[in-house]
NUGU-942484 format. One line per 2 residues: number of its first residue (from 1); their letters; for each residue x, z, y of N, C-alpha, C. Coordinates in steps of 0.1 Angstrom, whole numbers. Layout:
NUGU-942484
NUM> a> X Z Y X Z Y X Z Y ~ ... .
This chain:
NUGU-942484
1> mt> -444 108 -155 -430 107 -157 -427 94 -164 ~ -416 88 -159 -412 75 -165 -400 77 -173 .
3> yt> -399 71 -184 -387 72 -193 -378 59 -190 ~ -366 61 -187 -356 51 -185 -346 52 -196 .
5> ar> -344 40 -203 -334 40 -214 -320 40 -207 ~ -312 47 -213 -297 48 -208 -289 38 -217 .
7> rp> -280 31 -209 -272 22 -217 -260 30 -223 ~ -256 27 -235 -245 34 -241 -232 32 -233 .
9> va> -225 42 -231 -212 41 -224 -201 38 -234 ~ -193 27 -231 -183 23 -240 -172 33 -240 .
11> ap> -167 35 -251 -156 45 -252 -143 38 -246 ~ -135 46 -239 -123 40 -234 -114 35 -245 .
13> pk> -106 24 -242 -97 19 -252 -86 29 -256 ~ -83 30 -268 -72 39 -273 -58 34 -267 .
15> rg> -50 44 -263 -38 39 -256 -26 45 -265 ~ -28 53 -275 -17 59 -282 -7 66 -274 .
17> wa> 6 62 -275 16 68 -268 18 62 -254 ~ 11 51 -251 13 44 -239 10 53 -226 .
19> sp> 0 61 -227 -4 70 -215 5 81 -213 ~ 8 89 -223 18 100 -220 32 95 -216 .
21> ll> 37 83 -222 50 78 -219 50 73 -204 ~ 39 66 -200 39 61 -187 38 73 -177 .
23> wl> 30 83 -180 30 95 -171 43 101 -169 ~ 50 103 -180 63 109 -180 73 100 -173 .
25> at> 73 88 -175 81 78 -168 79 79 -153 ~ 66 80 -149 63 80 -135 68 93 -129 .
27> va> 67 104 -135 72 117 -130 87 116 -129 ~ 94 112 -139 109 111 -139 113 102 -127 .
29> mg> 106 90 -126 110 81 -115 107 87 -102 ~ 96 95 -101 94 101 -88 104 112 -84 .
31> lm> 109 119 -94 120 128 -92 133 122 -87 ~ 135 110 -93 147 103 -89 146 97 -75 .
33> ag> 135 91 -72 133 87 -59 133 98 -49 ~ 128 109 -52 128 121 -43 143 126 -41 .
35> lf> 151 126 -52 164 130 -50 172 122 -40 ~ 171 108 -43 178 100 -34 173 100 -19 .
37> ya> 160 102 -18 153 104 -5 159 117 2 ~ 159 128 -5 164 140 0 179 139 5 .
39> fs> 187 132 -2 200 129 3 200 121 16 ~ 192 111 16 191 102 28 186 110 40 .
41> vs> 176 119 39 170 124 51 175 138 54 ~ 182 145 45 186 159 48 200 162 45 .
43> vm> 204 159 32 217 163 28 229 156 36 ~ 228 143 36 238 135 43 238 137 58 .
45> pg> 226 137 65 226 139 79 231 154 82 ~ 228 163 73 234 177 75 249 177 74 .
47> la> 254 170 64 269 170 62 275 161 73 ~ 268 152 79 274 144 90 278 153 101 .
49> qa> 272 165 103 276 174 114 288 183 110 ~ 292 182 98 304 190 94 317 184 98 .
51> dd> 328 192 99 341 187 100 345 180 87 ~ 356 172 88 360 164 76 363 173 64 .
53> ra> 370 183 65 373 192 55 361 198 48 ~ 351 203 56 339 208 51 331 197 44 .
55> fv> 331 186 50 323 175 43 328 172 30 ~ 341 170 28 347 167 15 345 178 5 .
57> lv> 348 190 9 346 202 0 331 203 -5 ~ 322 202 5 308 204 1 303 193 -7 .
59> mn> 306 181 -4 302 169 -12 308 170 -26 ~ 320 175 -27 325 177 -41 318 187 -48 .
61> ri> 314 198 -42 307 208 -49 293 203 -53 ~ 286 195 -44 274 189 -47 275 180 -60 .
63> nq> 285 172 -60 288 163 -71 291 170 -84 ~ 297 182 -83 299 190 -95 286 196 -99 .
65> ai> 278 201 -90 266 208 -94 256 199 -100 ~ 256 187 -96 245 177 -101 248 173 -115 .
67> en> 260 175 -120 262 172 -134 258 183 -143 ~ 245 184 -145 239 194 -153 228 188 -163 .
69> pl> 225 195 -173 215 189 -183 202 185 -177 ~ 197 192 -168 184 189 -163 184 175 -155 .
71> fg> 195 174 -147 197 161 -140 199 150 -150 ~ 207 152 -159 209 142 -170 197 137 -177 .
73> lt> 188 147 -180 176 144 -186 167 136 -178 ~ 166 139 -165 158 132 -155 163 118 -153 .
75> fs> 177 117 -150 183 104 -147 182 94 -159 ~ 185 99 -171 183 90 -183 169 89 -187 .
77> ga> 161 99 -185 147 100 -189 139 89 -182 ~ 142 87 -169 135 77 -161 136 63 -168 .
79> fv> 149 61 -173 151 48 -179 145 47 -193 ~ 147 57 -201 143 57 -215 127 57 -216 .
81> lt> 121 65 -208 106 66 -208 100 53 -202 ~ 106 47 -192 101 34 -187 101 23 -198 .
83> va> 113 22 -205 114 13 -215 103 16 -226 ~ 102 28 -230 92 32 -241 78 29 -237 .
85> aa> 75 32 -224 61 29 -219 59 14 -220 ~ 68 6 -215 66 -9 -215 64 -14 -230 .
87> ia> 72 -9 -239 70 -13 -253 57 -9 -258 ~ 53 3 -255 40 8 -260 28 0 -254 .
89> qy> 29 -3 -241 19 -11 -234 18 -25 -240 ~ 30 -31 -242 30 -45 -248 24 -45 -262 .
91> rm> 27 -36 -270 22 -35 -283 7 -33 -284 ~ 2 -26 -274 -13 -24 -273 -20 -34 -266 .
93> gl> -13 -45 -262 -19 -56 -255 -22 -54 -241 ~ -16 -44 -235 -18 -41 -220 -8 -48 -212 .
95> ra> -9 -62 -213 2 -70 -207 3 -68 -192 ~ -7 -67 -185 -6 -66 -170 1 -53 -167 .
97> aa> -3 -42 -173 4 -29 -171 19 -30 -175 ~ 21 -37 -186 35 -38 -191 44 -46 -181 .
99> rw> 38 -56 -175 46 -63 -165 50 -55 -153 ~ 41 -46 -149 45 -37 -138 55 -27 -142 .
101> tl> 54 -22 -154 63 -12 -159 77 -19 -161 ~ 77 -32 -165 90 -39 -166 96 -42 -152 .
103> aa> 87 -44 -142 93 -45 -128 99 -32 -123 ~ 93 -21 -127 98 -8 -124 112 -6 -131 .
105> la> 112 -10 -143 125 -9 -151 136 -17 -144 ~ 133 -30 -140 143 -38 -134 148 -31 -121 .
107> ly> 139 -26 -113 143 -19 -101 151 -6 -104 ~ 148 1 -114 156 13 -118 170 8 -123 .
109> iv> 171 -3 -130 184 -8 -134 192 -11 -122 ~ 186 -16 -111 194 -18 -99 199 -5 -94 .
111> al> 191 5 -94 195 18 -89 207 24 -98 ~ 206 22 -111 216 26 -121 229 19 -118 .
113> ai> 228 6 -116 240 -3 -114 247 2 -102 ~ 239 5 -91 246 9 -78 252 23 -80 .
115> tm> 245 31 -87 250 45 -90 263 44 -98 ~ 263 37 -109 275 37 -117 286 27 -111 .
117> gv> 282 17 -104 292 8 -99 298 12 -85 ~ 291 20 -77 295 23 -64 295 38 -61 .
119> nv> 284 45 -62 284 59 -59 293 68 -68 ~ 292 66 -81 301 75 -89 315 72 -87 .
121> pl> 320 60 -86 334 58 -83 338 64 -69 ~ 329 63 -60 332 69 -47 333 84 -48 .
123> nd> 324 90 -56 324 104 -58 338 108 -65 ~ 342 100 -75 354 103 -82 366 102 -72 .
125> el> 366 92 -63 377 92 -54 377 104 -44 ~ 365 107 -39 365 119 -31 369 131 -37 .
127> ak> 367 133 -50 372 145 -57 387 146 -57 ~ 394 134 -56 409 134 -56 415 138 -42 .
129> aa> 406 139 -32 412 141 -18 419 155 -19 ~ 432 154 -15 440 166 -14 441 172 -1 .
131> ed> 446 165 8 449 170 22 443 161 33 ~ 443 148 31 438 139 41 423 137 41 .
133> ft> 416 148 46 401 148 45 395 137 53 ~ 402 134 64 396 124 73 396 110 67 .
135> aa> 407 106 60 408 94 53 398 93 41 ~ 397 104 34 388 105 23 374 103 28 .
137> rd> 370 110 38 356 108 44 354 94 48 ~ 364 89 56 362 75 61 360 65 50 .
139> nf> 366 67 39 365 58 27 353 60 19 ~ 346 71 22 334 75 14 321 74 21 .
141> eg> 320 80 32 306 83 38 298 70 41 ~ 303 61 48 295 49 52 289 42 40 .
143> lw> 298 37 31 293 30 19 284 38 10 ~ 288 51 8 279 59 0 265 61 6 .
145> nv> 264 63 19 251 64 25 243 51 24 ~ 249 40 26 242 27 25 237 25 11 .
147> tn> 245 27 1 242 24 -14 231 35 -18 ~ 233 47 -13 222 57 -16 209 53 -11 .
149> nv> 208 47 1 196 43 7 190 31 -2 ~ 198 23 -6 194 12 -14 188 16 -28 .
151> rg> 196 25 -34 191 30 -47 178 38 -45 ~ 177 45 -34 165 53 -31 153 43 -29 .
153> la> 155 33 -22 145 22 -20 141 16 -34 ~ 150 13 -42 148 7 -55 139 17 -63 .
155> ct> 143 30 -63 135 40 -71 121 41 -65 ~ 120 41 -52 107 42 -46 98 30 -49 .
157> la> 104 18 -49 96 6 -53 93 7 -68 ~ 102 12 -76 99 14 -90 87 24 -92 .
159> la> 87 34 -85 76 44 -86 63 37 -82 ~ 63 29 -72 51 22 -68 46 12 -79 .
161> cl> 55 6 -86 52 -3 -97 46 5 -108 ~ 52 17 -112 46 25 -122 32 31 -118 .
163> ar> 30 33 -106 17 37 -101 7 25 -103 ~ 11 14 -100 2 2 -103 -1 0 -118 .
165> sl> 10 3 -125 8 2 -140 -2 12 -146 ~ -1 24 -140 -10 35 -144 -24 30 -141 .
167> tl> -27 24 -129 -40 20 -126 -45 9 -135 ~ -37 -1 -138 -41 -11 -147 -43 -6 -161 .
169> qg> -34 3 -166 -35 8 -179 -48 16 -180 ~ -51 24 -170 -64 32 -170 -76 23 -171 .
171> rg> -75 11 -165 -86 1 -166 -87 -6 -180 ~ -76 -5 -187 -75 -12 -200 -73 -27 -198 .
173> er> -68 -31 -187 -67 -46 -184 -56 -51 -194 ~ -60 -62 -201 -51 -68 -211 -45 -81 -207 .
175> a> -48 -86 -195 -44 -99 -191 -29 -99 -189 .
């Protein structure tokens, strides 16, 4: 029997709050990307088959229903957690991971700007529709769908950036 000496295994670098924050940011971003994706591939195509009155009434109900604490937590949490993860990574010297997290943050800011600058004002205008459902829909549907697709793409790219950050952080790369 031959004895072979084993090399000591280096302990993984300590990450403090960086790991849980990055995981939570990734989950929140994934939920936001999934929400926009679901609207793009199912909700809006389904509503496209409805008459103008049904379209306006259902879209208004959806907009009312989405204003809830769980959505608010996810919507703002994706931002806050991504910022916190980037700060924690930077402080721990995980610069490569922090750069990818900051790229995710920039992409999410694009999605937020589109949401606040285009989609929410369109939702507000649609809520005012009284009788002319055709005009209300015409002023809403096309632009809302395009901007939803763009913010969905931005969130999906942000999710990919966070996945890359998770990989780099797991390796402890400090470059």
